[in-house]
FIKEZA-635319 format. One record per residue: residue in one letter; x negated, y, z of N, C-alpha, C, CB in turn. Coordinates in Angstrom, 2 decimals. Glycine has a CB too. Layout:
A_X_Y_Z_X_Y_Z_X_Y_Z_X_Y_Z;
...
END
This chain:
X_7.07_-25.97_-5.77_7.00_-26.44_-4.39_5.77_-27.31_-4.21_8.27_-27.20_-4.00;
X_5.17_-27.26_-3.04_4.05_-28.13_-2.75_4.51_-29.54_-2.45_3.24_-27.58_-1.59;
X_3.64_-30.50_-2.74_4.00_-31.89_-2.55_3.32_-32.45_-1.32_3.64_-32.72_-3.78;
X_4.03_-33.34_-0.64_3.42_-34.08_0.46_4.17_-35.38_0.64_3.42_-33.25_1.78;
X_3.44_-36.42_1.01_4.10_-37.67_1.37_4.84_-37.46_2.68_3.07_-38.83_1.47;
X_6.03_-38.01_2.75_6.79_-37.93_3.99_6.23_-38.89_5.02_8.27_-38.22_3.74;
X_6.29_-38.50_6.27_5.84_-39.36_7.37_7.07_-39.82_8.13_4.84_-38.62_8.31;
X_6.87_-40.32_9.35_8.01_-40.77_10.14_8.69_-39.61_10.84_7.57_-41.79_11.15;
X_8.35_-38.39_10.50_9.02_-37.23_11.07_8.16_-36.44_12.04_10.24_-37.66_11.76;
X_6.98_-36.92_12.38_6.14_-36.20_13.33_5.54_-34.98_12.66_5.03_-37.12_13.87;
X_5.62_-33.86_13.33_5.14_-32.61_12.75_3.72_-32.36_13.20_6.05_-31.43_13.14;
X_2.78_-32.82_12.40_1.37_-32.57_12.72_0.68_-31.86_11.57_0.65_-33.89_13.05;
X_1.44_-31.58_10.49_0.81_-31.08_9.28_1.42_-29.78_8.77_0.88_-32.12_8.21;
X_2.31_-29.16_9.54_2.95_-27.94_9.08_3.95_-28.17_7.98_1.93_-26.98_8.62;
X_4.36_-29.42_7.77_5.31_-29.75_6.71_6.66_-30.17_7.30_4.76_-30.86_5.82;
X_6.63_-30.87_8.41_7.85_-31.34_9.05_8.08_-30.57_10.36_7.78_-32.86_9.31;
X_9.32_-30.51_10.83_9.59_-29.83_12.10_8.84_-30.48_13.25_11.10_-29.83_12.40;
X_8.45_-29.68_14.22_7.83_-30.23_15.42_8.90_-30.98_16.22_7.18_-29.11_16.29;
X_8.45_-31.82_17.16_9.41_-32.52_18.00_10.26_-31.53_18.78_8.69_-33.46_18.96;
X_9.66_-30.42_19.20_10.44_-29.40_19.90_11.55_-28.83_19.03_9.54_-28.29_20.37;
X_11.24_-28.58_17.76_12.25_-28.07_16.84_13.35_-29.10_16.59_11.62_-27.66_15.52;
X_12.95_-30.38_16.47_13.95_-31.43_16.29_14.90_-31.47_17.48_13.26_-32.80_16.10;
X_14.33_-31.39_18.69_15.15_-31.41_19.89_16.06_-30.20_20.00_14.28_-31.50_21.10;
X_15.51_-29.03_19.74_16.32_-27.81_19.85_17.42_-27.78_18.79_15.43_-26.57_19.73;
X_17.13_-28.30_17.59_18.16_-28.36_16.55_19.26_-29.33_16.95_17.54_-28.77_15.21;
X_18.89_-30.48_17.52_19.89_-31.44_17.98_20.80_-30.81_19.03_19.22_-32.70_18.54;
X_20.22_-30.07_19.96_21.02_-29.41_20.99_21.90_-28.33_20.39_20.11_-28.81_22.07;
X_21.38_-27.55_19.46_22.15_-26.48_18.84_23.33_-27.01_18.05_21.26_-25.65_17.95;
X_23.18_-28.20_17.46_24.24_-28.79_16.64_25.28_-29.54_17.46_23.64_-29.72_15.63;
X_24.95_-29.86_18.71_25.84_-30.69_19.53_27.08_-29.91_19.97_25.10_-31.22_20.75;
X_28.21_-30.58_19.96_29.45_-30.02_20.48_30.00_-30.87_21.62_30.49_-29.90_19.37;
X_29.63_-32.13_21.63_29.99_-33.02_22.75_28.74_-33.77_23.17_31.14_-34.01_22.35;
X_28.73_-34.21_24.40_27.58_-34.94_24.94_28.05_-35.93_25.97_26.54_-33.96_25.55;
X_27.18_-36.86_26.29_27.42_-37.78_27.40_26.62_-37.28_28.60_27.03_-39.26_27.04;
X_27.31_-36.99_29.68_26.67_-36.53_30.91_26.56_-37.72_31.85_27.48_-35.36_31.58;
X_25.34_-38.02_32.28_25.10_-39.15_33.18_24.72_-38.60_34.54_24.00_-40.10_32.63;
X_25.53_-38.93_35.54_25.31_-38.41_36.89_25.20_-39.56_37.88_26.46_-37.45_37.31;
X_24.71_-39.25_39.08_24.62_-40.24_40.14_23.25_-40.22_40.78_24.92_-41.63_39.61;
X_23.21_-40.41_42.11_21.93_-40.48_42.80_21.50_-41.95_42.93_22.02_-39.81_44.20;
X_20.40_-42.18_43.62_19.82_-43.53_43.66_20.77_-44.59_44.23_18.56_-43.51_44.48;
X_21.49_-44.34_45.34_22.35_-45.41_45.86_23.64_-45.58_45.06_22.69_-45.13_47.30;
X_23.96_-44.62_44.21_25.25_-44.62_43.52_25.07_-45.01_42.06_25.91_-43.25_43.62;
X_25.92_-45.92_41.56_25.82_-46.27_40.13_25.98_-45.02_39.25_26.88_-47.32_39.75;
X_25.25_-44.99_38.14_25.33_-43.86_37.23_26.71_-43.80_36.59_24.24_-43.95_36.14;
X_27.22_-42.59_36.44_28.55_-42.39_35.88_28.44_-41.58_34.60_29.47_-41.69_36.89;
X_28.86_-42.14_33.43_28.85_-41.36_32.18_30.17_-40.61_32.02_28.61_-42.29_30.96;
X_30.08_-39.36_31.56_31.25_-38.52_31.33_31.07_-37.79_30.01_31.47_-37.52_32.50;
X_32.07_-37.79_29.15_32.02_-37.03_27.91_32.35_-35.58_28.21_32.99_-37.62_26.84;
X_31.50_-34.65_27.77_31.69_-33.23_28.08_31.53_-32.39_26.83_30.70_-32.77_29.17;
X_32.13_-31.23_26.84_31.87_-30.21_25.81_30.56_-29.53_26.14_33.04_-29.16_25.72;
X_29.73_-29.30_25.12_28.39_-28.80_25.38_28.04_-27.71_24.36_27.35_-29.94_25.33;
X_27.19_-26.79_24.80_26.62_-25.76_23.93_25.20_-25.47_24.40_27.49_-24.45_23.95;
X_24.33_-24.99_23.49_23.00_-24.58_23.93_23.10_-23.31_24.76_22.05_-24.37_22.73;
X_22.31_-23.22_25.82_22.28_-22.01_26.62_21.01_-21.22_26.36_22.39_-22.35_28.09;
X_20.78_-20.21_27.18_19.59_-19.40_27.04_18.36_-20.16_27.51_19.74_-18.10_27.82;
X_17.21_-19.84_26.91_15.92_-20.39_27.32_15.93_-21.92_27.32_15.55_-19.88_28.70;
X_16.54_-22.51_26.30_16.57_-23.96_26.11_17.37_-24.68_27.18_15.16_-24.50_26.10;
X_18.20_-23.96_27.93_19.10_-24.63_28.86_20.29_-25.17_28.07_19.57_-23.65_29.98;
X_21.03_-26.08_28.69_22.24_-26.62_28.08_23.43_-26.28_28.97_22.13_-28.16_27.85;
X_24.53_-25.92_28.36_25.75_-25.61_29.10_26.80_-26.67_28.79_26.27_-24.20_28.74;
X_27.53_-27.08_29.82_28.64_-28.00_29.62_29.77_-27.63_30.57_28.19_-29.47_29.84;
X_30.95_-28.20_30.29_32.15_-27.83_31.03_32.81_-29.06_31.63_33.14_-27.08_30.12;
X_33.32_-28.90_32.84_34.06_-29.95_33.54_35.29_-29.35_34.20_33.16_-30.67_34.59;
X_36.31_-30.17_34.33_37.44_-29.76_35.16_36.97_-29.67_36.60_38.64_-30.76_35.02;
X_37.39_-28.61_37.28_36.93_-28.41_38.65_37.33_-29.54_39.58_37.47_-27.13_39.18;
X_38.42_-30.23_39.24_38.91_-31.31_40.10_38.33_-32.67_39.73_40.43_-31.37_40.02;
X_37.45_-32.74_38.73_36.94_-34.03_38.28_35.97_-34.62_39.30_36.25_-33.88_36.92;
X_35.94_-35.96_39.41_34.98_-36.60_40.31_33.53_-36.28_39.94_35.18_-38.11_40.29;
X_33.26_-36.06_38.64_31.89_-35.74_38.23_31.45_-34.40_38.80_31.78_-35.72_36.70;
X_32.37_-33.42_38.78_32.04_-32.12_39.36_31.76_-32.25_40.86_33.18_-31.12_39.12;
X_32.55_-33.09_41.52_32.33_-33.31_42.95_30.98_-33.98_43.21_33.45_-34.17_43.54;
X_30.61_-34.94_42.35_29.32_-35.62_42.50_28.17_-34.64_42.31_29.20_-36.78_41.50;
X_28.31_-33.72_41.32_27.25_-32.75_41.08_27.07_-31.79_42.25_27.54_-31.96_39.81;
X_28.14_-31.54_42.99_28.01_-30.67_44.16_27.17_-31.34_45.25_29.39_-30.31_44.71;
X_27.18_-32.69_45.25_26.38_-33.42_46.24_24.99_-33.74_45.73_27.09_-34.71_46.63;
X_24.88_-33.99_44.43_23.61_-34.38_43.82_23.47_-33.64_42.50_23.52_-35.94_43.60;
X_22.94_-32.40_42.54_22.93_-31.55_41.34_21.82_-31.87_40.35_22.80_-30.12_41.75;
X_21.74_-33.13_39.95_20.81_-33.59_38.91_21.60_-34.45_37.93_19.60_-34.38_39.53;
X_21.25_-34.36_36.66_21.98_-35.14_35.66_21.15_-35.27_34.39_23.33_-34.48_35.34;
X_21.60_-36.15_33.51_21.02_-36.31_32.18_22.10_-36.05_31.15_20.39_-37.72_31.99;
X_21.79_-35.20_30.19_22.72_-34.87_29.12_22.19_-35.50_27.83_22.89_-33.31_28.97;
X_23.03_-36.28_27.15_22.61_-37.02_25.96_23.43_-36.56_24.76_22.77_-38.56_26.18;
X_22.73_-36.09_23.71_23.40_-35.65_22.48_22.81_-36.40_21.30_23.26_-34.12_22.28;
X_23.52_-36.39_20.18_23.04_-37.07_18.97_21.81_-36.34_18.44_24.15_-37.13_17.88;
X_20.91_-37.10_17.82_19.69_-36.55_17.22_19.53_-37.12_15.81_18.44_-36.87_18.10;
X_18.83_-36.39_14.94_18.65_-36.88_13.57_17.67_-38.04_13.49_18.17_-35.74_12.67;
X_17.75_-38.80_12.40_16.79_-39.88_12.16_15.37_-39.33_12.12_17.12_-40.61_10.85;
X_14.39_-40.09_12.61_14.44_-41.50_12.97_14.89_-41.77_14.40_13.11_-42.10_12.78;
X_15.46_-40.78_15.07_15.92_-40.95_16.44_17.45_-41.10_16.45_15.48_-39.76_17.33;
X_17.96_-41.51_17.60_19.42_-41.60_17.78_19.94_-40.50_18.69_19.80_-42.97_18.35;
X_19.21_-40.21_19.77_19.70_-39.26_20.75_18.57_-38.39_21.30_20.39_-39.99_21.89;
X_18.98_-37.26_21.85_18.11_-36.40_22.66_18.63_-36.47_24.08_18.08_-34.90_22.11;
X_17.77_-36.80_25.03_18.16_-36.89_26.44_17.46_-35.79_27.22_17.82_-38.29_27.02;
X_18.26_-34.93_27.84_17.73_-33.85_28.68_18.08_-34.16_30.12_18.29_-32.46_28.24;
X_17.08_-34.25_30.96_17.29_-34.48_32.39_16.84_-33.25_33.15_16.51_-35.74_32.89;
X_17.64_-32.85_34.15_17.25_-31.67_34.90_18.23_-31.31_36.00_17.11_-30.52_33.98;
X_17.97_-30.16_36.61_18.83_-29.66_37.68_20.07_-29.01_37.09_18.06_-28.67_38.57;
X_21.17_-29.15_37.78_22.46_-28.61_37.33_22.89_-27.49_38.27_23.55_-29.72_37.26;
X_23.28_-26.38_37.67_23.73_-25.23_38.44_25.15_-24.89_38.00_22.79_-24.01_38.24;
X_26.04_-24.69_38.98_27.43_-24.35_38.67_27.52_-22.90_38.22_28.33_-24.60_39.89;
X_28.26_-22.68_37.13_28.42_-21.33_36.60_29.82_-20.81_36.84_28.10_-21.31_35.12;
X_30.32_-20.00_35.90_31.61_-19.34_36.06_32.73_-20.22_35.54_31.61_-18.01_35.34;
X_33.96_-19.88_35.95_35.14_-20.55_35.43_35.37_-20.12_33.99_36.38_-20.25_36.30;
X_35.89_-21.05_33.19_36.16_-20.77_31.77_37.58_-21.21_31.46_35.14_-21.51_30.85;
X_38.53_-20.45_31.94_39.93_-20.80_31.74_40.44_-21.62_32.91_40.11_-21.57_30.42;
X_41.73_-21.94_32.89_42.35_-22.67_34.00_41.72_-24.04_34.22_43.84_-22.84_33.75;
X_41.15_-24.20_35.41_40.62_-25.50_35.80_39.26_-25.86_35.26_41.54_-26.52_35.41;
X_38.73_-25.12_34.28_37.45_-25.48_33.67_36.31_-24.68_34.29_37.49_-25.25_32.15;
X_35.22_-25.34_34.54_34.05_-24.68_35.12_32.83_-24.99_34.27_33.83_-25.12_36.58;
X_32.02_-23.95_34.05_30.79_-24.11_33.28_29.66_-24.53_34.21_30.43_-22.82_32.54;
X_28.81_-25.42_33.70_27.61_-25.83_34.41_26.42_-25.62_33.48_27.71_-27.32_34.87;
X_25.28_-25.30_34.08_24.04_-25.13_33.33_23.05_-26.21_33.75_23.44_-23.72_33.56;
X_22.52_-26.92_32.74_21.47_-27.91_33.02_20.14_-27.32_32.59_21.75_-29.26_32.27;
X_19.23_-27.23_33.54_17.90_-26.68_33.29_16.92_-27.84_33.20_17.48_-25.68_34.41;
X_16.48_-28.19_31.99_15.72_-29.43_31.78_14.40_-29.46_32.54_15.45_-29.62_30.32;
X_14.13_-30.61_33.11_12.81_-30.91_33.65_12.11_-31.95_32.78_12.90_-31.39_35.11;
X_12.87_-32.57_31.87_12.28_-33.48_30.88_13.18_-33.53_29.65_12.08_-34.90_31.48;
X_12.56_-33.78_28.49_13.29_-33.88_27.23_12.68_-35.04_26.45_13.24_-32.54_26.41;
X_13.54_-35.95_25.98_13.05_-37.13_25.26_13.93_-37.40_24.04_13.01_-38.37_26.18;
X_13.28_-37.65_22.92_13.96_-38.13_21.73_13.94_-39.65_21.78_13.30_-37.58_20.42;
X_15.12_-40.27_21.66_15.25_-41.70_21.84_15.68_-42.37_20.54_16.26_-42.00_22.95;
X_15.09_-43.52_20.26_15.42_-44.31_19.08_14.69_-45.62_19.16_15.06_-43.55_17.78;
X_14.32_-46.19_18.01_13.50_-47.39_18.02_12.20_-47.13_18.79_13.20_-47.86_16.58;
X_11.74_-45.89_18.67_10.63_-45.42_19.49_11.07_-44.16_20.21_9.36_-45.15_18.63;
X_10.60_-43.96_21.42_10.92_-42.76_22.19_9.75_-41.79_22.13_11.27_-43.12_23.65;
X_10.07_-40.51_22.18_9.01_-39.50_22.19_9.38_-38.42_23.20_8.81_-38.88_20.77;
X_8.50_-38.21_24.16_8.70_-37.15_25.15_8.27_-35.82_24.56_7.92_-37.46_26.45;
X_9.10_-34.80_24.75_8.79_-33.44_24.31_8.33_-32.66_25.52_10.02_-32.75_23.61;
X_7.18_-32.04_25.45_6.73_-31.24_26.58_7.71_-30.09_26.79_5.29_-30.70_26.36;
X_7.92_-29.73_28.06_8.87_-28.66_28.37_8.44_-27.34_27.74_9.02_-28.50_29.88;
X_7.13_-27.10_27.73_6.64_-25.86_27.13_6.99_-25.81_25.65_5.13_-25.72_27.33;
X_6.78_-26.93_24.95_7.10_-26.97_23.52_8.61_-26.83_23.31_6.60_-28.28_22.90;
X_9.41_-27.51_24.13_10.86_-27.44_23.98_11.36_-26.01_24.18_11.55_-28.40_24.97;
X_10.81_-25.32_25.16_11.27_-23.97_25.47_10.86_-22.96_24.40_10.74_-23.53_26.82;
X_9.65_-23.10_23.85_9.19_-22.11_22.90_9.67_-22.39_21.47_7.69_-22.04_22.92;
X_10.18_-23.59_21.22_10.70_-23.92_19.90_12.10_-23.34_19.71_10.72_-25.44_19.68;
X_12.52_-23.29_18.46_13.88_-22.84_18.16_14.54_-23.82_17.21_13.88_-21.43_17.55;
X_15.86_-23.80_17.14_16.54_-24.68_16.18_16.25_-24.25_14.75_18.05_-24.68_16.44;
X_16.38_-25.19_13.83_16.10_-24.88_12.43_17.07_-23.83_11.91_16.16_-26.15_11.57;
X_16.58_-22.75_11.29_17.48_-21.67_10.85_18.34_-22.03_9.65_16.67_-20.45_10.51;
X_18.02_-23.12_8.95_18.80_-23.52_7.78_19.79_-24.64_8.10_17.87_-23.97_6.65;
X_19.94_-24.97_9.38_20.73_-26.14_9.75_22.20_-26.02_9.33_20.64_-26.36_11.25;
X_22.75_-24.82_9.34_24.18_-24.67_8.99_24.40_-24.79_7.49_24.71_-23.33_9.49;
X_23.47_-24.27_6.68_23.64_-24.34_5.22_23.21_-25.68_4.64_22.85_-23.23_4.56;
X_22.33_-26.40_5.35_21.70_-27.59_4.77_22.68_-28.65_4.28_20.78_-28.20_5.77;
X_23.70_-29.06_5.03_24.57_-30.13_4.54_25.25_-29.80_3.21_25.63_-30.45_5.57;
X_25.76_-28.58_3.08_26.44_-28.20_1.84_25.44_-28.11_0.68_27.17_-26.84_2.02;
X_24.24_-27.60_0.95_23.23_-27.51_-0.11_22.83_-28.90_-0.59_21.98_-26.75_0.39;
X_22.63_-29.83_0.33_22.24_-31.18_-0.06_23.33_-31.86_-0.89_21.93_-32.03_1.19;
X_24.58_-31.67_-0.49_25.68_-32.26_-1.28_25.71_-31.66_-2.68_27.03_-32.03_-0.58;
X_25.50_-30.34_-2.77_25.53_-29.68_-4.07_24.36_-30.12_-4.94_25.51_-28.16_-3.90;
X_23.18_-30.21_-4.37_22.01_-30.64_-5.14_22.21_-32.05_-5.69_20.75_-30.59_-4.27;
X_22.77_-32.94_-4.88_22.97_-34.31_-5.34_24.03_-34.38_-6.43_23.37_-35.22_-4.17;
X_25.09_-33.57_-6.30_26.19_-33.64_-7.25_25.90_-32.90_-8.55_27.44_-33.09_-6.63;
X_25.20_-31.76_-8.47_25.06_-30.90_-9.65_23.65_-30.76_-10.18_25.58_-29.54_-9.33;
X_22.64_-31.16_-9.40_21.27_-30.90_-9.82_20.37_-32.13_-9.68_20.70_-29.76_-9.03;
X_20.96_-33.33_-9.79_20.15_-34.55_-9.68_19.08_-34.59_-10.76_21.05_-35.79_-9.77;
X_19.42_-34.17_-11.98_18.44_-34.19_-13.08_17.31_-33.20_-12.82_19.12_-33.86_-14.41;
X_17.63_-32.04_-12.27_16.61_-31.05_-11.96_15.66_-31.58_-10.88_17.26_-29.73_-11.49;
X_16.22_-32.24_-9.85_15.38_-32.80_-8.79_14.49_-33.90_-9.33_16.25_-33.33_-7.65;
X_15.03_-34.73_-10.20_14.24_-35.80_-10.78_13.08_-35.24_-11.60_15.11_-36.70_-11.66;
X_13.34_-34.19_-12.39_12.27_-33.57_-13.18_11.22_-32.96_-12.26_12.85_-32.49_-14.11;
X_11.65_-32.37_-11.16_10.72_-31.76_-10.21_9.83_-32.82_-9.57_11.48_-30.99_-9.12;
X_10.43_-33.94_-9.16_9.66_-35.01_-8.54_8.65_-35.60_-9.53_10.60_-36.11_-8.02;
X_9.09_-35.80_-10.77_8.16_-36.32_-11.78_7.01_-35.36_-12.03_8.91_-36.59_-13.09;
X_7.31_-34.05_-12.00_6.26_-33.05_-12.21_5.25_-33.04_-11.08_6.88_-31.67_-12.36;
X_5.65_-33.56_-9.92_4.74_-33.61_-8.78_4.03_-34.95_-8.68_5.50_-33.33_-7.50;
X_4.07_-35.74_-9.74_3.27_-36.95_-9.77_4.02_-38.26_-9.68_2.32_-36.90_-8.70;
X_5.31_-38.20_-9.39_6.09_-39.43_-9.28_6.71_-39.73_-10.65_7.19_-39.30_-8.18;
X_5.85_-40.04_-11.60_6.28_-40.16_-13.00_7.17_-41.37_-13.23_5.08_-40.23_-13.91;
X_7.13_-42.37_-12.35_7.93_-43.58_-12.52_9.31_-43.47_-11.90_7.21_-44.75_-11.93;
X_9.60_-42.35_-11.25_10.90_-42.20_-10.59_12.02_-42.23_-11.62_10.96_-40.88_-9.78;
X_13.09_-42.96_-11.28_14.25_-43.03_-12.17_15.47_-42.36_-11.56_14.57_-44.49_-12.50;
X_15.44_-42.09_-10.27_16.54_-41.40_-9.59_16.00_-40.78_-8.31_17.72_-42.37_-9.28;
X_16.67_-39.72_-7.88_16.26_-39.01_-6.66_17.52_-38.69_-5.84_15.48_-37.70_-7.01;
X_17.41_-38.87_-4.54_18.51_-38.55_-3.62_17.98_-37.59_-2.56_19.10_-39.85_-2.96;
X_18.57_-36.38_-2.44_18.14_-35.46_-1.38_18.56_-35.98_-0.01_18.73_-34.07_-1.61;
X_17.61_-35.96_0.93_17.88_-36.53_2.27_18.05_-35.46_3.33_16.76_-37.46_2.67;
X_17.15_-34.49_3.35_17.22_-33.47_4.41_16.61_-32.18_3.91_16.49_-33.96_5.69;
X_17.02_-31.11_4.56_16.53_-29.77_4.22_16.30_-29.01_5.51_17.54_-29.01_3.29;
X_15.13_-28.38_5.63_14.85_-27.56_6.80_13.95_-26.41_6.38_14.20_-28.40_7.94;
X_13.49_-25.64_7.34_12.73_-24.43_7.03_11.38_-24.73_6.38_12.52_-23.64_8.30;
X_10.93_-25.98_6.43_9.66_-26.35_5.84_9.79_-26.78_4.38_9.03_-27.46_6.64;
X_10.94_-27.33_4.00_11.11_-27.80_2.64_12.26_-28.77_2.54_9.84_-28.44_2.13;
X_12.24_-29.56_1.49_13.30_-30.54_1.24_12.69_-31.92_1.14_14.09_-30.19_-0.05;
X_13.34_-32.89_1.76_12.87_-34.27_1.72_13.79_-35.07_0.81_12.83_-34.89_3.14;
X_13.19_-35.86_-0.07_13.92_-36.62_-1.07_13.55_-38.09_-0.98_13.64_-36.08_-2.48;
X_14.45_-38.93_-1.44_14.14_-40.34_-1.65_14.03_-40.58_-3.15_15.21_-41.27_-1.00;
X_12.87_-41.03_-3.60_12.64_-41.29_-5.02_12.72_-42.80_-5.25_11.26_-40.73_-5.48;
X_13.52_-43.19_-6.25_13.71_-44.60_-6.59_12.96_-44.91_-7.88_15.22_-44.95_-6.74;
X_12.27_-46.02_-7.90_11.55_-46.45_-9.09_11.53_-47.97_-9.15_10.11_-45.88_-9.11;
X_10.98_-48.52_-10.22_10.87_-49.97_-10.34_9.96_-50.54_-9.26_10.35_-50.35_-11.73;
X_9.08_-49.71_-8.72_8.14_-50.17_-7.70_8.75_-50.14_-6.29_6.89_-49.31_-7.73;
X_9.92_-49.51_-6.14_10.54_-49.47_-4.84_11.07_-48.09_-4.49_9.56_-49.91_-3.80;
X_11.15_-47.81_-3.20_11.71_-46.57_-2.67_10.60_-45.81_-1.96_12.91_-46.85_-1.71;
X_10.54_-44.50_-2.20_9.50_-43.68_-1.60_10.11_-42.36_-1.13_8.35_-43.41_-2.62;
X_9.72_-41.96_0.06_10.15_-40.66_0.57_9.16_-39.59_0.14_10.28_-40.69_2.11;
X_9.69_-38.48_-0.33_8.87_-37.38_-0.84_9.30_-36.10_-0.16_8.99_-37.26_-2.39;
X_8.35_-35.33_0.35_8.65_-34.02_0.93_8.07_-32.93_0.04_8.09_-33.91_2.38;
X_8.93_-32.04_-0.43_8.50_-30.89_-1.22_8.61_-29.66_-0.33_9.35_-30.73_-2.53;
X_7.48_-29.09_0.00_7.50_-27.98_0.95_7.68_-26.66_0.21_6.22_-27.95_1.78;
X_8.26_-25.70_0.91_8.45_-24.38_0.35_7.11_-23.64_0.32_9.50_-23.58_1.17;
X_6.71_-23.11_-0.83_5.49_-22.29_-0.87_5.63_-21.10_0.09_5.21_-21.78_-2.32;
X_4.62_-20.90_0.89_4.67_-19.80_1.86_5.51_-20.10_3.07_5.18_-18.58_1.21;
X_6.06_-21.32_3.17_6.91_-21.68_4.29_6.09_-21.88_5.57_7.70_-22.93_3.97;
X_6.76_-22.08_6.70_8.20_-22.23_6.81_8.95_-20.92_6.62_8.55_-22.82_8.14;
X_10.22_-21.03_6.19_11.03_-19.86_5.92_12.02_-19.64_7.06_11.78_-20.01_4.57;
X_12.54_-18.42_7.13_13.55_-18.10_8.14_14.95_-18.04_7.56_13.22_-16.77_8.80;
X_15.07_-17.75_6.25_16.36_-17.71_5.59_16.19_-18.25_4.17_16.95_-16.27_5.57;
X_17.30_-18.53_3.52_17.24_-18.98_2.13_16.66_-17.91_1.21_18.63_-19.37_1.64;
X_16.78_-16.65_1.61_16.24_-15.57_0.79_14.72_-15.56_0.78_16.76_-14.23_1.29;
X_14.10_-16.29_1.71_12.65_-16.39_1.73_12.13_-17.48_0.79_12.18_-16.66_3.13;
X_13.02_-18.31_0.26_12.63_-19.38_-0.66_12.33_-18.75_-2.02_13.75_-20.47_-0.79;
X_11.40_-19.34_-2.76_11.06_-18.84_-4.09_12.28_-18.68_-4.98_10.05_-19.75_-4.76;
X_12.27_-17.71_-5.90_13.47_-17.39_-6.69_14.01_-18.56_-7.51_13.17_-16.26_-7.61;
X_13.13_-19.38_-8.09_13.62_-20.48_-8.91_14.43_-21.47_-8.10_12.47_-21.19_-9.58;
X_13.86_-21.93_-6.99_14.56_-22.90_-6.16_15.74_-22.26_-5.44_13.60_-23.52_-5.14;
X_15.58_-21.01_-5.03_16.68_-20.33_-4.34_17.91_-20.24_-5.23_16.25_-18.93_-3.91;
X_17.71_-19.99_-6.52_18.84_-19.91_-7.45_19.59_-21.24_-7.50_18.35_-19.53_-8.86;
X_18.85_-22.34_-7.55_19.49_-23.66_-7.59_20.20_-23.96_-6.28_18.46_-24.75_-7.89;
X_19.58_-23.63_-5.15_20.15_-23.95_-3.85_21.36_-23.11_-3.52_19.11_-23.79_-2.79;
X_21.42_-21.88_-4.03_22.51_-20.98_-3.66_23.55_-20.83_-4.77_21.95_-19.63_-3.32;
X_23.38_-21.55_-5.89_24.34_-21.39_-6.97_25.66_-22.07_-6.62_23.77_-21.97_-8.28;
X_26.68_-21.76_-7.40_28.00_-22.34_-7.18_28.47_-23.10_-8.42_29.01_-21.25_-6.81;
X_27.52_-23.65_-9.17_27.90_-24.36_-10.38_28.59_-25.67_-10.03_26.67_-24.62_-11.26;
X_29.31_-26.20_-10.99_30.02_-27.46_-10.79_29.12_-28.63_-11.22_31.36_-27.46_-11.57;
X_29.42_-29.82_-10.70_28.64_-31.00_-11.14_28.74_-31.19_-12.63_29.12_-32.27_-10.42;
X_27.62_-31.62_-13.24_27.62_-31.87_-14.66_28.43_-33.11_-14.98_26.21_-32.01_-15.17;
X_29.26_-33.07_-16.04_30.08_-34.25_-16.37_29.19_-35.40_-16.84_31.12_-33.91_-17.47;
X_29.59_-36.61_-16.45_28.85_-37.79_-16.89_29.32_-38.22_-18.25_29.00_-38.94_-15.88;
X_28.40_-38.69_-19.06_28.74_-39.12_-20.40_29.20_-40.57_-20.42_27.56_-38.93_-21.32;
END
């Protein structure tokens, strides 16, 4: 794997996901969201809603037809949808026009939010251009990544440590896998000098599936071995 120092997450080097990909992945992973509605004279009203990604980077959510929020949207069809986002951000906020869709079972109605702005929010905020948000896609490894990271930490910590040392971090004494995406794997390396984030990119990446990863690493990532016993 190729080596690169990890940054704060900004994708300017072909190693980390773009902001658009981060936003689209956050939306794809979301199952609930906070919907904020209200026009200028009316205080904003937050409502917890079920949410799914829609077509062309739209977001879909559901409300009871009799809910006050649904009534407010009929008068003022603009809203902000807020979902959780990965570090270094806390949330993704999508603001846009809301269009009423079809009924989805007794009393439930689907709504579509068509973003006019997208922002990643945290200690620092970052606006995602609509063009970038629309043309980006969610990370294709997002569903497998949590299980792979848990397995790597439990069963292959020694292998990861050897890999990090081979890439120049010779003082590392322990390694913790932090994240995995189509560009590579990000690790935290611990040493006497402190803590360092390390990104090991996939050769020939970004990849679309695990089968596109090199055979050596793919074997480790897709194996079903048990954690090695501690002595």
